[in-house]
TORBADO-684972 format. One record per residue (C-alpha): residue in three letters; x, y, z. Coordinates in steps of 0.05 Angstrom, whole numbers, plus 5000, padded with zeros to 4 digits. Example, Ala and Ser with C-alpha at 12.3 -4.5 7.8 and 13.67 -1.06 7.14 Angstrom:
% TORBADO-684972
ala524649105156ser527349795143
//
This chain:
% TORBADO-684972
met302746894083leu305846204091gly299545884063gln299846314000glu307046103987ile305245363993val299545443944leu304145803895ile309345253899val304044723888leu301445093827leu308445153798leu309644413808leu303044253775ile304744693715val311544353708val308243663710ile303043863658val308444143611leu312743523618arg306843063605ser304743483545ile311443393509arg312842723477ile319442583440ile319042003390pro325641703364gln327241633290gln323941043254gln318740973310ile311541163315ala306741223375ile299241083378val295441603418glu288441483447arg284042033474leu279241813527gly280241083506arg279341193432tyr284541233375his286341963364arg292642013323ser299641743311leu305842113334ser311642123286ala319042213301gly320942863336ile317543303389asn309943233395leu304843563441val299043203474phe293743373525pro295843083592phe290942643629val286642623565asp291342343512arg294941703526ile300441343487val298240623484arg303640323439lys310140483405leu311940123341asp318640073306leu318340203231lys325039863216thr325239173185gln324838673242gln327337953245val323637403283ser325736673288ile320536123286pro321335573338thr323934923309gln318134543278glu317733793271val314133593207ile312932953168thr314532923094lys310432573041asp314731953047asn313631923123val320332193146lys320232643207ile324633253200arg325933883239ile325834563205asp328535233229thr325735853196val326136603203phe321937163175phe323037913164tyr317238403169thr316039153167val310239533198ile306939953144asp300440143180pro301340243255arg293840333268gln292039653236ala297939323270thr295239573337tyr287839463331asn286838903280ile290838383318phe293138333390asp300238073375phe301938033301val308737723314gln305637133350gly300437083295ile305737053242gln309436513280asn303136083287ile301336153213thr308435993192ala308535363235ser301935113208asn303835263135ile310534923142arg306934273159gln302334363100val307734523050val312734003072gly307233473077his306533503001met314033412989glu318632812994leu325132843034asp329632962974glu325033512949thr325033833018leu332633833024ser333534132955gly327234572954arg328435103006asp326735652957arg320135322942ile318435263016ser320335993029phe316136232969glu309835852990leu310536073062arg311136803042gln305036742997ser300836463053leu303237003102asp301837563052glu294637363047val293637403122thr298037983142glu295138453090thr289838673140trp294738693198gly298639293172val304938863167arg308938703104ile312838043101asp319338203067arg322737513068val321736813095glu327936383099val328835653116val335135673159asp336334933167ile333134253157his334933683205pro333332983180pro333632393229ile340432123248glu339631463210ile337531863148gln343632303156ala348131683161ser345131383098met345732053062glu353032103081lys354231403054gln350631582990met354532222984lys361031842995ala359131332942glu357231892895arg363932232907glu367631582895lys363631472832arg365332172806ala372632052824asn372631402785ile369231732726leu374232302727gln380031802732ala377231392674glu376132022634gly383232242648glu386031562627arg381831582563gln384332282547ala391432062560ala390631452514ile387631892460leu393432382467arg398531822464ala395131532402glu394932222370gly402332312387glu404231642356lys400031802295gln403432472286ser410232142297ile408831622243ile406332162196leu412532582208arg417131982198ala413631812133glu414132522109ala421432532129asp422831882090lys418932152031glu422932802032ala429432412038asn427631961979ile425732571938arg432232921956gln436232281940ala432732201873glu433932931857gly441232841876leu441932231830gln438432601775gln443033191782ala449132721783leu446832371719ile445533031686leu452433281706glu455632631683ala452032661616asn453833391608gly461133211623lys461232651571ala457833101520glu462933641534ser468633131528leu466132881461arg465133591438leu472333761457ile474933131422ala470933291359asn473434011360gly480533771368glu479933281311lys476733811268gln482334301283arg487533761268ile484433611201gln483934351186met491234431203leu493133851158val489134151102glu492134841113ala499034531112gly498134331038leu499333581044asp497933190980glu493632570975arg499432090978val501532321047leu494432281071ala493731581041phe500231371075gln497731621141ser491131261131phe494830621113asp499030691175ala492830771217leu489830151186arg496129771200gln495729961274met488429741276ala490329081245gln494728931303gly488528821345thr484428181353ala479928321293ser481027881232thr477428331183ile477729071172phe472629461133val475830011094pro471830601066thr471030650991asp475431260984ala481030941022val480630310980ser481230700916val487331060943leu490430420967gly488930090900ser492830620865leu498730450909gly498029700897ala495529540968ile490928970986ala484029051018lys484428481068val489828441121phe491027781155gln492427691229pro499727731250ser499527001272ala497726761203pro503926561162pro505326981100val503526671033val509226710983glu507526640910thr513026370866pro513226400790glu511725760754ser517725400733
//
């Protein structure tokens, strides 16, 4: 009876072990390579999978996520015989787990070795300045060379990046001096350019100032000339108006004399009185109109009047 219980317990334990070994749980973004009796059988995807215990064996688990691997620092010589150190990193993704398992023993180490050898080949055809400024070119050529090899490895190279380039210390010192000189040169150029722009702006300002002053003087002269013109016009208009008023007054006076009915003798007397007043001036000769002479002749007057300083001539009858 005791022997039967022991056998039953052993059988139960064996069944539990078989069940446990038959169930395989694969995490997300991973895959497992299963061999049956030493030969590839199938690949287990994420989730719960069943296998035959003691017959099927998981030989490798691969991660399907993009992986990052750093390349050890490589010392290379450029075309102009300068030894530099380069740090690189590559990103890969397993696209065919079976090829990645059976076509190469360690694809990561293989990629590292190929990258190291190709870095020497690529940089060896470049000078130092080209190397320092041509990281994209180096990365592109490295990726091309890796794609050709890893195509049969079931691995896809996503990116290859040159992390850093370390030139020798003496080269770094000379580069720093060159950069400092270049910065000083740019600063001097910028300062000279600023001074030139300032001089141009000052010249433009003086030019505009001269133009504005000339325009102001021109406008002032025009305004002054217009003012003088207006003054002369007003003065001429005033004189014309004064003469017009005098003429109108004289005309009205004459009309009033005529309307008063004065005879020719009174008018002649007034004319003679006016001539007498004119004779009191400095003139020695007075021109009398023809009509006035005829009237004066009828009165027995003379045509020529002597100056007041001249002594009168007295005619006496002959004895």
